[in-house]
C-alpha positions as CSV (number, residue, x, y, z in Angstrom):
1,M,181.7,131.6,143.0
2,A,182.5,127.9,142.4
3,A,180.6,125.2,144.0
4,P,181.3,124.6,147.2
5,G,183.6,121.9,147.3
6,R,184.9,122.5,143.6
7,G,188.0,124.2,142.5
8,L,187.8,128.1,141.4
9,P,186.8,127.5,137.6
10,E,189.7,128.5,134.5
11,W,189.3,132.4,133.1
12,G,190.4,133.8,129.9
13,P,193.5,135.7,129.7
14,V,194.4,139.6,131.1
15,T,193.7,142.0,127.8
16,D,193.9,145.1,127.6
17,D,190.2,145.6,126.9
18,L,189.7,144.6,130.9
19,S,189.0,147.0,133.6
20,F,191.4,147.3,136.4
21,L,188.5,145.7,138.6
22,R,188.6,142.4,136.4
23,K,191.8,142.3,135.9
24,Q,192.3,142.2,139.5
25,A,190.0,140.2,140.3
26,R,190.9,137.6,137.1
27,T,194.5,137.4,138.3
28,Q,194.2,137.4,142.4
29,R,195.1,140.9,143.3
30,F,198.2,140.9,140.6
31,T,199.5,138.1,142.5
32,L,198.9,135.2,140.2
33,G,202.7,133.9,138.7
34,A,204.6,134.7,141.6
35,P,207.1,132.2,142.7
36,K,206.3,130.9,145.8
37,E,207.2,128.2,148.6
38,F,210.5,127.8,148.2
39,R,212.9,124.7,149.3
40,V,216.7,124.8,148.9
41,A,218.5,121.6,148.3
42,P,221.3,121.2,151.5
43,D,223.9,120.6,148.9
44,G,222.7,124.1,147.3
45,T,222.7,123.5,144.0
46,R,218.6,123.4,143.2
47,L,215.9,125.0,144.3
48,L,212.3,123.8,144.2
49,F,209.3,126.6,144.0
50,L,205.6,126.8,143.1
51,R,203.9,129.3,140.5
52,A,201.8,129.3,137.8
53,E,202.2,129.4,134.4
54,S,200.7,133.1,133.7
55,G,199.8,135.6,136.0
56,A,195.9,134.9,134.5
57,D,196.4,131.0,135.4
58,R,195.3,129.9,139.1
59,R,197.1,126.3,138.8
60,N,199.7,126.0,140.7
61,S,202.5,123.8,139.3
62,L,205.5,123.0,140.8
63,W,209.1,124.1,139.6
64,S,213.2,123.1,139.4
65,L,215.8,126.0,139.4
66,D,218.9,124.6,139.0
67,L,221.4,127.3,140.9
68,R,224.0,126.2,138.7
69,T,222.9,127.2,135.6
70,G,220.5,129.7,136.2
71,A,217.6,126.9,134.4
72,E,214.7,126.2,135.0
73,S,211.8,123.2,135.1
74,K,208.6,122.3,135.7
75,V,208.8,119.2,137.6
76,V,204.7,119.0,138.3
77,D,202.5,120.0,135.9
78,A,199.5,120.9,137.3
79,A,196.9,121.2,134.4
80,E,198.4,117.9,133.3
81,L,197.7,115.5,136.0
82,L,194.2,117.5,136.6
83,P,193.1,119.5,133.6
84,G,189.2,119.8,135.1
85,E,187.7,121.5,138.0
86,E,189.7,120.4,141.8
87,E,186.7,118.2,144.7
88,L,188.0,119.6,147.5
89,P,187.5,117.4,151.0
90,P,185.7,119.4,153.5
91,E,189.4,119.8,155.8
92,E,191.3,121.0,152.3
93,R,188.7,123.8,152.2
94,A,188.9,124.6,155.6
95,R,192.8,125.0,155.6
96,R,193.0,127.1,152.6
97,E,190.2,130.0,153.8
98,R,192.4,129.8,157.3
99,A,195.1,130.3,155.0
100,R,193.4,132.2,152.8
101,E,194.6,130.6,149.4
102,T,192.6,130.9,147.0
103,S,194.6,129.7,144.5
104,G,194.5,125.9,142.9
105,G,196.2,123.4,141.6
106,V,200.0,122.6,143.8
107,V,199.0,125.1,146.3
108,S,201.1,123.1,148.6
109,Y,204.3,120.6,148.6
110,A,206.7,118.8,151.4
111,T,209.8,117.2,151.1
112,D,212.6,114.9,152.1
113,R,215.4,116.7,154.0
114,D,217.7,115.6,151.1
115,L,214.5,116.7,148.3
116,T,214.5,113.3,147.1
117,V,210.6,113.1,147.1
118,A,208.0,116.1,147.2
119,A,204.7,115.3,148.4
120,F,201.6,117.2,147.2
121,P,198.1,117.1,147.4
122,L,195.6,117.7,144.3
123,S,192.2,117.6,144.0
124,G,192.0,115.6,147.8
125,K,194.3,113.3,146.3
126,L,197.4,112.5,147.6
127,Y,200.8,112.5,144.5
128,T,204.4,112.0,144.7
129,A,207.2,113.1,142.7
130,D,210.3,111.8,142.8
131,L,212.6,114.4,142.3
132,R,215.7,112.4,141.0
133,D,214.3,111.2,137.8
134,G,211.0,113.1,137.6
135,R,208.2,110.7,137.7
136,V,205.1,111.9,139.2
137,G,202.6,109.1,140.8
138,L,199.4,108.9,142.3
139,L,199.7,107.3,146.1
140,V,196.8,107.4,147.8
141,D,193.5,107.7,145.6
142,G,191.5,109.9,148.6
143,A,190.8,112.4,150.8
144,V,194.2,113.9,152.0
145,I,195.2,117.1,153.8
146,D,198.6,117.5,154.8
147,P,201.1,115.1,153.3
148,R,204.7,115.4,154.2
149,P,207.6,112.6,154.1
150,N,209.8,111.4,156.6
151,P,213.2,113.2,156.4
152,T,214.2,110.4,154.9
153,G,212.2,109.8,152.0
154,T,211.0,105.9,152.8
155,H,207.2,107.1,153.8
156,V,204.7,109.7,153.7
157,A,201.9,110.9,156.3
158,Y,198.9,112.5,155.3
159,V,195.8,112.8,157.5
160,A,192.2,111.0,156.0
161,D,189.2,111.4,158.1
162,R,190.6,113.1,161.0
163,T,192.9,110.5,161.0
164,L,197.0,110.0,161.1
165,R,197.9,107.3,158.2
166,V,201.4,106.7,157.1
167,V,202.5,105.2,153.5
168,E,205.6,103.3,153.3
169,L,206.8,104.1,150.1
170,A,209.1,101.2,148.9
171,T,205.8,98.7,149.5
172,G,202.9,100.9,149.3
173,A,201.4,99.5,152.6
174,D,199.0,101.8,154.0
175,R,198.0,102.7,157.9
176,A,196.5,104.0,160.1
177,L,199.0,105.4,163.5
178,A,196.1,106.6,165.4
179,D,192.1,106.2,164.8
180,E,189.2,106.8,167.9
181,G,187.1,106.8,165.4
182,G,183.9,109.4,166.0
183,D,183.9,113.2,164.9
184,D,185.2,114.9,167.3
185,I,188.6,113.3,167.8
186,A,191.3,114.5,165.1
187,W,195.2,113.0,164.7
188,G,197.6,115.5,162.8
189,L,195.4,118.3,162.2
190,A,195.2,121.5,163.7
191,E,192.8,123.3,165.1
192,F,190.6,125.6,164.4
193,I,192.2,128.5,167.0
194,A,195.9,127.3,165.7
195,A,195.4,127.9,161.9
196,E,193.6,130.8,162.3
197,E,195.1,132.5,165.2
198,L,198.3,131.4,166.1
199,G,200.1,131.0,162.4
200,R,200.2,127.3,162.6
201,A,198.8,125.5,160.1
202,R,200.4,121.5,161.3
203,G,199.3,119.3,163.7
204,Y,202.3,116.5,163.4
205,W,206.0,116.7,163.0
206,W,208.8,114.0,162.1
207,A,211.3,113.4,164.6
208,P,214.6,113.4,162.2
209,D,215.1,109.7,162.3
210,G,211.8,109.3,160.6
211,R,211.2,106.3,162.4
212,S,208.4,108.6,164.5
213,L,206.1,110.8,164.7
214,L,204.7,113.8,167.1
215,V,201.1,113.8,166.5
216,E,198.5,116.9,168.0
217,R,195.4,115.0,169.9
218,S,192.6,117.6,169.3
219,D,188.7,116.9,170.3
220,R,186.3,119.3,170.2
221,S,183.6,117.5,171.8
222,G,183.1,120.4,174.2
223,V,183.2,123.2,172.0
224,P,180.0,124.4,171.4
225,R,177.7,124.5,167.7
226,W,177.6,126.8,165.2
227,S,175.7,126.4,161.8
228,I,176.2,128.0,158.5
229,A,173.0,127.6,156.3
230,D,172.7,128.6,152.3
231,P,169.2,130.9,152.4
232,A,170.1,131.1,148.7
233,H,170.3,127.1,147.8
234,P,167.8,125.8,151.2
235,E,167.6,122.4,149.5
236,A,171.4,122.5,150.7
237,P,172.8,121.0,154.1
238,V,174.0,123.3,157.2
239,N,177.1,123.6,157.6
240,T,178.1,122.8,161.4
241,V,181.2,123.9,162.6
242,A,182.4,124.0,165.9
243,Y,183.3,127.8,166.7
244,P,184.7,128.3,170.1
245,A,183.7,131.5,170.7
246,A,185.1,134.5,173.8
247,G,184.3,132.6,176.8
248,T,183.9,129.6,175.2
249,T,185.3,126.1,175.9
250,N,188.7,125.3,173.6
251,V,188.8,122.6,171.2
252,A,190.9,120.0,174.1
253,V,194.4,120.0,172.7
254,S,197.7,117.3,173.7
255,L,200.3,115.3,172.2
256,S,202.0,112.1,171.6
257,F,204.9,110.4,170.2
258,L,203.7,107.7,167.8
259,G,206.6,105.7,166.1
260,L,206.1,103.2,162.9
261,D,206.8,100.4,165.0
262,G,203.3,100.6,167.2
263,G,204.7,102.0,169.8
264,R,202.8,105.5,171.6
265,V,204.8,107.6,174.6
266,D,201.7,110.6,175.3
267,V,202.9,113.3,176.2
268,R,202.6,114.7,180.0
269,Q,200.3,117.6,179.6
270,G,201.1,120.9,181.7
271,D,198.7,124.0,182.8
272,W,198.5,125.7,179.3
273,E,195.7,125.9,176.9
274,Y,197.5,127.0,173.6
275,L,199.7,124.9,171.6
276,V,201.8,127.6,170.2
277,A,204.6,126.1,168.0
278,V,206.2,122.8,167.7
279,H,210.0,122.0,166.6
280,W,211.5,118.9,166.0
281,S,215.5,118.5,164.4
282,A,218.3,117.4,165.0
283,G,220.0,120.4,167.1
284,G,217.6,118.8,170.1
285,P,214.8,117.1,171.4
286,P,211.4,118.8,170.8
287,L,210.5,121.9,171.2
288,I,206.6,123.5,172.5
289,A,205.5,126.6,172.7
290,V,202.9,127.2,175.2
291,Q,200.1,129.6,176.5
292,P,197.7,129.6,179.5
293,R,193.8,131.1,178.9
294,D,194.5,134.1,179.1
295,Q,198.1,134.2,177.1
296,R,200.5,136.3,179.6
297,R,202.9,133.7,180.2
298,L,204.5,131.6,176.4
299,E,206.7,129.0,178.1
300,I,208.7,126.9,175.8
301,H,209.3,123.2,177.0
302,A,211.8,120.4,175.5
303,V,209.3,117.0,175.8
304,D,211.5,113.9,175.6
305,P,210.0,111.3,173.7
306,A,211.3,108.1,176.1
307,D,208.3,108.9,178.9
308,G,207.0,112.7,177.3
309,T,207.6,114.6,180.7
310,T,208.8,118.2,179.6
311,S,211.5,120.6,180.9
312,L,211.2,124.2,180.9
313,L,214.2,126.5,178.6
314,H,212.7,130.0,179.4
315,A,209.4,131.9,179.7
316,D,208.4,134.8,179.1
317,T,205.4,137.3,180.8
318,D,203.4,140.3,180.7
319,P,200.9,142.0,182.0
320,D,198.8,141.5,178.7
321,W,199.5,139.8,176.4
322,V,202.8,138.0,175.1
323,E,202.8,138.1,171.8
324,I,203.7,135.0,169.5
325,V,206.3,135.6,166.7
326,R,206.2,132.8,164.3
327,G,209.3,130.5,163.4
328,V,210.6,130.4,167.2
329,P,211.2,128.3,169.4
330,A,213.9,126.3,167.1
331,W,217.1,124.9,167.4
332,T,220.2,125.5,165.8
333,S,222.3,122.3,164.0
334,D,224.7,122.8,166.8
335,G,222.1,122.8,169.5
336,R,222.0,126.3,170.2
337,L,218.5,127.6,171.7
338,V,216.8,130.4,169.1
339,R,214.0,132.7,170.5
340,V,212.2,136.1,170.5
341,S,211.3,137.9,173.9
342,A,210.1,141.4,173.4
343,V,213.4,143.2,175.8
344,D,213.2,147.1,176.5
345,D,210.0,147.7,173.5
346,T,212.5,145.4,170.7
347,Y,211.1,142.5,169.6
348,R,215.5,140.9,170.1
349,L,216.6,137.6,169.2
350,F,217.9,135.3,170.9
351,V,220.5,133.0,170.1
352,D,221.9,130.8,173.2
353,G,220.6,133.1,176.1
354,E,222.6,136.1,174.2
355,P,221.2,138.3,172.0
356,V,221.6,138.9,168.6
357,T,220.0,142.0,167.6
358,G,220.4,145.0,169.6
359,P,217.6,148.0,170.6
360,G,215.5,149.4,167.8
361,L,215.4,145.9,165.5
362,Q,212.6,145.1,165.9
363,V,212.0,141.4,164.8
364,R,209.4,140.2,162.7
365,S,209.6,136.9,161.9
366,V,212.6,133.7,162.4
367,L,212.5,132.6,158.4
368,D,214.8,129.2,158.5
369,V,217.3,128.0,161.7
370,G,220.1,126.0,160.6
371,A,224.0,126.2,161.5
372,E,222.8,130.5,161.4
373,V,219.4,131.9,161.6
374,L,217.2,133.8,158.5
375,F,214.9,136.2,160.2
376,S,213.3,139.4,158.8
377,A,212.9,142.9,161.1
378,S,212.2,146.7,160.9
379,E,214.5,149.3,162.0
380,D,213.6,152.6,162.7
381,D,210.7,152.8,159.9
382,P,207.7,150.2,160.3
383,T,206.6,150.4,156.3
384,Q,210.1,149.0,155.4
385,I,210.6,145.3,156.4
386,H,214.2,143.4,155.9
387,V,215.7,140.2,156.0
388,Y,218.9,139.3,157.7
389,R,221.3,136.4,159.2
390,T,223.6,136.2,162.2
391,E,226.5,135.6,161.6
392,G,227.7,134.9,165.0
393,G,226.5,136.6,167.7
394,S,225.8,139.8,165.3
395,A,223.4,140.0,162.2
396,R,223.6,141.3,158.8
397,R,220.9,142.6,156.4
398,L,220.5,140.6,153.2
399,S,217.9,143.3,151.8
400,T,219.8,146.3,150.2
401,V,216.9,148.6,148.6
402,D,214.2,150.2,150.5
403,G,211.0,147.9,150.5
404,V,209.0,144.8,152.0
405,H,211.6,142.0,151.5
406,V,209.8,138.4,151.8
407,G,213.2,135.8,153.5
408,S,213.0,131.9,152.9
409,G,215.4,128.7,152.3
410,T,218.6,128.9,155.2
411,A,221.0,132.0,156.3
412,E,223.2,130.8,153.6
413,V,221.2,130.6,150.0
414,T,218.4,133.0,150.8
415,V,215.6,133.5,147.8
416,L,214.4,137.5,148.1
417,S,211.0,138.4,146.8
418,S,211.8,142.2,146.7
419,W,208.2,144.0,146.9
420,S,208.8,147.9,146.4
421,L,207.3,151.1,145.3
422,R,209.5,151.3,142.0
423,H,207.3,148.0,140.4
424,S,204.7,146.3,140.6
425,G,205.0,142.6,142.1
426,P,207.9,141.0,143.1
427,E,211.0,140.3,141.9
428,V,212.9,137.3,143.6
429,A,216.6,137.0,143.6
430,V,218.4,133.6,145.5
431,L,221.6,134.9,147.2
432,R,224.4,132.5,148.3
433,D,226.0,134.0,151.5
434,G,224.4,137.4,150.8
435,D,225.3,138.2,147.0
436,P,223.5,137.1,144.0
437,V,223.2,134.3,141.8
438,A,219.9,133.5,140.0
439,K,217.3,135.3,139.6
440,V,213.4,133.0,139.8
441,T,210.9,134.4,137.2
442,S,208.0,136.1,138.3
443,V,205.3,136.4,135.5
444,T,202.7,139.0,137.2
445,V,200.8,140.9,134.7
446,D,201.4,145.1,135.5
447,P,198.3,146.3,136.9
448,G,199.1,149.5,135.0
449,I,198.8,152.0,138.1
450,E,201.3,153.8,139.2
451,P,200.2,154.9,143.0
452,N,200.3,159.1,142.8
453,L,201.3,158.9,146.5
454,T,202.1,160.9,149.7
455,W,204.2,159.2,152.2
456,L,203.6,161.0,155.3
457,T,203.9,160.8,159.4
458,V,202.1,162.9,160.8
459,G,200.4,163.5,164.5
460,E,201.8,163.5,167.6
461,R,202.3,160.2,167.7
462,G,204.2,159.9,164.3
463,L,201.5,158.0,162.6
464,R,202.6,156.4,158.8
465,A,200.1,157.5,156.5
466,A,199.8,157.3,152.8
467,L,197.8,159.6,150.9
468,L,197.2,159.4,146.7
469,L,195.3,161.4,144.7
470,P,192.9,161.0,141.7
471,T,195.4,160.4,139.0
472,G,196.8,163.7,137.5
473,H,195.3,166.3,140.4
474,R,197.3,169.2,141.1
475,P,197.0,170.8,143.9
476,G,194.5,173.5,144.3
477,S,192.8,172.5,141.5
478,G,189.8,172.0,143.5
479,K,188.5,170.2,146.6
480,L,188.2,166.4,146.9
481,P,185.8,164.5,148.6
482,V,187.8,162.2,151.5
483,L,187.5,158.1,152.2
484,L,189.5,156.6,154.1
485,D,190.7,152.8,153.3
486,P,191.7,151.1,156.9
487,Y,192.1,147.7,158.1
488,G,193.1,150.0,161.4
489,G,193.3,146.3,163.4
490,P,196.3,144.5,164.7
491,H,198.4,142.3,163.2
492,A,198.6,143.6,159.5
493,Q,199.6,146.8,157.9
494,R,197.9,148.8,155.5
495,V,201.5,151.3,154.9
496,L,204.0,149.0,153.3
497,Q,206.4,150.1,151.1
498,S,205.2,148.1,148.2
499,R,203.0,149.2,144.9
500,N,201.1,146.8,145.1
501,A,199.6,147.5,148.7
502,F,198.5,150.8,147.1
503,L,196.4,149.6,143.5
504,T,193.2,149.4,145.0
505,P,193.7,152.7,146.9
506,Q,194.3,154.7,143.7
507,W,192.1,153.2,141.8
508,L,189.2,154.6,144.4
509,A,191.4,158.0,144.3
510,D,191.0,157.9,140.6
511,Q,186.9,157.7,141.3
512,G,187.1,161.6,142.6
513,F,188.1,160.7,146.2
514,A,191.4,161.8,148.1
515,V,192.0,158.2,149.7
516,L,194.2,157.8,153.0
517,V,195.9,155.2,154.2
518,A,196.7,154.8,157.9
519,D,198.0,152.9,160.2
520,G,197.8,153.2,164.0
521,R,198.3,151.9,167.2
522,G,198.3,148.2,167.7
523,T,199.5,147.9,164.0
524,P,203.2,145.7,164.1
525,G,206.6,146.9,163.6
526,R,207.0,149.4,166.4
527,G,207.4,147.7,169.2
528,P,204.9,146.0,172.0
529,A,204.5,148.8,173.8
530,W,202.7,150.5,170.4
531,E,201.0,147.5,170.1
532,K,199.5,147.3,173.8
533,E,198.1,150.6,173.6
534,I,194.9,148.5,172.4
535,A,194.9,146.6,175.5
536,G,191.0,146.5,176.2
537,R,190.0,149.6,174.3
538,L,190.4,148.6,170.4
539,A,187.0,150.9,169.8
540,E,188.6,154.0,171.6
541,V,192.0,153.7,170.6
542,T,192.1,152.6,166.5
543,L,189.3,155.1,166.1
544,A,190.6,158.3,167.7
545,D,194.3,157.5,165.3
546,Q,192.6,157.6,161.8
547,V,191.0,160.8,163.4
548,E,194.2,162.2,164.1
549,A,195.6,161.1,160.8
550,L,192.5,162.9,158.7
551,H,192.8,166.0,160.7
552,A,196.9,165.8,160.5
553,V,196.9,165.1,156.7
554,A,193.8,167.6,155.9
555,A,196.0,170.6,158.0
556,E,198.7,169.7,155.5
557,H,196.6,169.4,152.1
558,P,193.7,171.7,151.8
559,D,192.3,169.9,149.3
560,L,190.9,167.9,150.9
561,D,187.0,168.4,152.0
562,L,186.4,167.7,155.3
563,S,182.7,168.2,154.9
564,R,182.7,164.8,152.3
565,V,184.3,162.0,154.2
566,A,183.5,158.5,153.9
567,I,185.5,155.5,155.3
568,R,185.4,151.3,154.2
569,G,187.2,148.4,155.7
570,W,186.7,144.7,155.6
571,S,187.4,142.6,158.4
572,Y,188.7,144.6,161.3
573,G,188.0,147.6,158.4
574,G,184.5,146.9,158.8
575,Y,184.3,146.8,162.1
576,L,186.3,150.4,162.3
577,A,184.2,151.6,159.5
578,A,180.7,151.7,161.4
579,L,182.1,152.6,164.1
580,A,182.6,155.7,162.7
581,V,179.9,156.5,161.6
582,L,178.1,155.3,165.2
583,R,180.6,157.5,167.4
584,R,182.1,160.0,165.7
585,P,179.6,161.5,163.4
586,D,180.9,165.2,163.6
587,V,183.3,163.8,160.9
588,F,182.8,160.5,159.0
589,H,179.7,160.9,156.8
590,A,178.8,157.9,154.8
591,A,181.0,154.5,155.7
592,V,180.9,151.1,154.1
593,A,181.6,147.9,156.4
594,G,182.2,144.5,154.8
595,A,182.4,141.5,156.9
596,P,182.9,143.7,160.1
597,V,182.7,142.5,164.0
598,T,180.1,144.3,165.8
599,D,180.1,142.1,168.8
600,W,182.8,140.8,170.1
601,S,181.2,138.1,172.4
602,L,180.8,136.1,168.7
603,Y,184.3,136.5,167.9
604,D,187.2,133.7,168.4
605,T,188.9,133.1,172.0
606,H,192.2,133.3,171.7
607,Y,192.1,136.8,169.3
608,T,188.7,138.8,170.8
609,E,190.8,137.5,174.4
610,R,193.8,138.6,173.8
611,Y,193.6,142.2,173.5
612,L,189.4,142.6,175.9
613,G,190.3,139.5,178.1
614,H,187.5,136.8,179.3
615,P,183.8,137.8,179.5
616,A,183.8,136.3,182.8
617,D,186.1,138.5,184.2
618,A,185.9,141.8,181.4
619,A,182.0,142.2,180.4
620,G,182.3,146.2,180.3
621,A,185.2,145.6,178.3
622,Y,182.5,144.1,176.0
623,E,180.0,145.8,176.3
624,R,182.3,149.5,175.5
625,N,184.1,147.8,172.2
626,S,180.6,146.4,171.0
627,L,178.6,148.2,168.8
628,L,174.9,146.9,168.7
629,A,174.5,149.4,172.2
630,D,175.5,152.5,169.4
631,A,172.6,151.4,167.0
632,P,170.7,154.6,168.2
633,S,173.1,156.6,167.6
634,L,173.2,156.6,164.3
635,R,173.3,159.7,162.3
636,R,175.3,159.1,159.1
637,A,175.2,156.4,155.9
638,L,175.9,153.0,157.0
639,L,176.4,149.8,154.4
640,L,176.8,146.6,155.7
641,V,177.9,144.3,153.3
642,H,178.9,140.3,154.6
643,G,179.3,136.8,153.0
644,L,176.9,134.5,153.9
645,A,178.8,131.4,154.4
646,D,181.8,133.2,156.5
647,D,183.1,130.8,159.4
648,N,185.2,133.4,160.9
649,V,183.4,136.6,161.5
650,F,179.5,134.8,160.7
651,V,177.0,137.2,159.2
652,A,175.1,136.5,162.7
653,H,177.5,139.7,163.5
654,A,176.1,141.7,160.1
655,L,172.5,140.5,161.1
656,R,172.1,141.4,164.6
657,L,173.5,145.0,164.1
658,S,171.2,145.4,161.4
659,S,168.3,144.2,163.7
660,A,169.4,146.9,166.0
661,L,169.4,149.6,163.8
662,L,166.0,148.8,163.0
663,A,164.4,148.2,166.1
664,A,165.7,151.5,167.0
665,G,164.5,152.9,163.4
666,R,168.2,154.0,161.9
667,A,168.2,153.4,158.3
668,H,170.4,151.6,156.2
669,T,171.6,149.3,153.5
670,F,172.7,145.1,154.0
671,L,174.2,143.9,151.5
672,P,173.8,139.9,151.8
673,L,176.6,137.9,149.5
674,A,175.4,134.2,149.2
675,G,178.4,132.0,149.5
676,A,180.6,134.5,150.0
677,T,183.0,133.3,152.8
678,H,185.5,136.1,154.9
679,M,187.5,136.2,151.9
680,T,186.6,138.9,149.9
681,P,184.3,137.6,146.5
682,Q,186.7,136.4,144.0
683,A,184.3,135.8,140.9
684,E,185.3,138.5,138.7
685,E,181.5,140.1,137.9
686,V,181.2,139.6,141.4
687,A,184.1,141.5,142.5
688,E,184.1,144.5,140.2
689,N,180.4,145.0,140.4
690,L,180.8,145.0,144.3
691,M,183.0,147.5,144.5
692,R,181.5,149.9,141.8
693,L,178.0,149.6,144.3
694,Q,180.4,150.4,146.8
695,V,181.9,153.6,145.1
696,D,178.6,154.9,143.6
697,W,176.9,154.0,147.2
698,I,179.5,156.5,148.6
699,K,179.7,158.4,146.1
700,R,175.6,159.2,146.3
701,E,175.5,159.9,150.0
702,L,178.4,162.0,150.0
703,E,176.5,164.3,147.2
704,V,179.7,163.7,144.6
705,S,178.8,164.4,141.2
């Protein structure tokens, strides 16, 4: 692992003599070299994007594609600007952790409306690129976060020392728009819950005319402080973070309009706790989406910049929780409100109050809103995600082949990144009004693995599952020990029609296992009722579905040896793995639990209270879903793995379970990872050795030769 505050070290090229695990670590799971973060010029002639030089280069540069000629050119060369390692301010390290961003170089950028100027941070400093003449210059030589030009390209805003500042490009004049001082108040930064749970990474939004901003003010003074020490380096200072655990105080969030002329108008605070989303475009006044603490209501308000008053435009309610769909609310360019609401067990897209999508098409996210709307959705098969656009009052699918498609750009000029079972890495095409006009080069590394995969729908609930067998295995040639490899919790799927999703499971299968990956209730893509089956009973429902999938698949595939079953997972998958051996030792014989939540009272407010309620009102739900009381029941092998620097699922989770197991006299193994956060280790030797250690441990416990 790199030293704290520095970028990741440069690694050598990927060669054939490297093991799969080394290749996987060196290429960030074979994603390096894939183009991303696309911006389309309003006239449809140019496309900006980020991409590394190769599938083993962690430094992204900024590129441009001429859509008339198909020629690509480099706008910003990250290696030229920064040939050494990065020095990152703490807020930028935290932002990347929330975004699960492990690459370097230009990892984010923003532009003005006409794509004449781009602003980006590199090693904590603020640079700009003139997109007309190609000049790149250092604008602020300091620790900056989230720089963004205004729509007219005259100013760039950024956050430094928890203060929002603005630079005038013509003069270089740099001043603070809001600065209260102290460590607890921040202007322009997304708080922890917004970045980790709400999908909102931004803390300020420019007005369409570029003369003012709508800015988040956050106050963390009431939030509990938790400490993260580095036992491997006792001389290092303790990292103290504000962490809103379930039932405790959240960061106090409010909004204000700040003008470049020094004016300030505070938005009147309503009866809400969570600022979910903000949208400000020429189509109408600023929009905010907000939720109360219990998340059973989501309101869309229009905000008046003149006096800060708000007007309720729409509200959705639900007895469990209202699911957040990214990209909404928004205005179309002609002033129609775009939202997504759950109707008849379907997430449906509404424009100006009228449904555009029908029953059975589950809208997943809104990707862009202009004259028309670009969005992603799943039809009757949740293992596929397609990209659609509106055409008046109807929707048209733009992606044409089976797989998982990621859309960006606009409804008129769409960038389609397509992942499929037929190939590794993405195929990236640019569509104009749905017709291909260009391709964007992807330089990802070929993993050299083709999954030996059987696609399944099993059990009375129609659980989607994938079974992977060792390469070359012939049915009936011998019994195989079974390894379940789930995530299994809300907000994430593992069973998706993308080859890259099954590279690690196939490697595990080639170690001599039948590997089963299954998505149960609570996972997205199958509608609100399916997701809300887990309300109040995370443990009961998600574990039952893994057991059902295992037994149903074994009934169809007799080569699976149910007398030798292991399970491994990370994060929620780690919770599920530990849960499996604690509560179903009749089914599972060994478990590797990586970074598991073991006591939900230690996890954050928005996520935990969504599913289990407030601890003061639902103490029983927390007890039923905690693993600590199950410690005396352990009869099977359990390996706990946890990063000591994890600021999402703190190592206290694993330590408390380990302590409870020791107090109960139950043998187990605990592997601490020095310096590791919630992201799985990226250093190639650590990543390889950690995986091999898990496999060797599972084989030993299952008595596999």
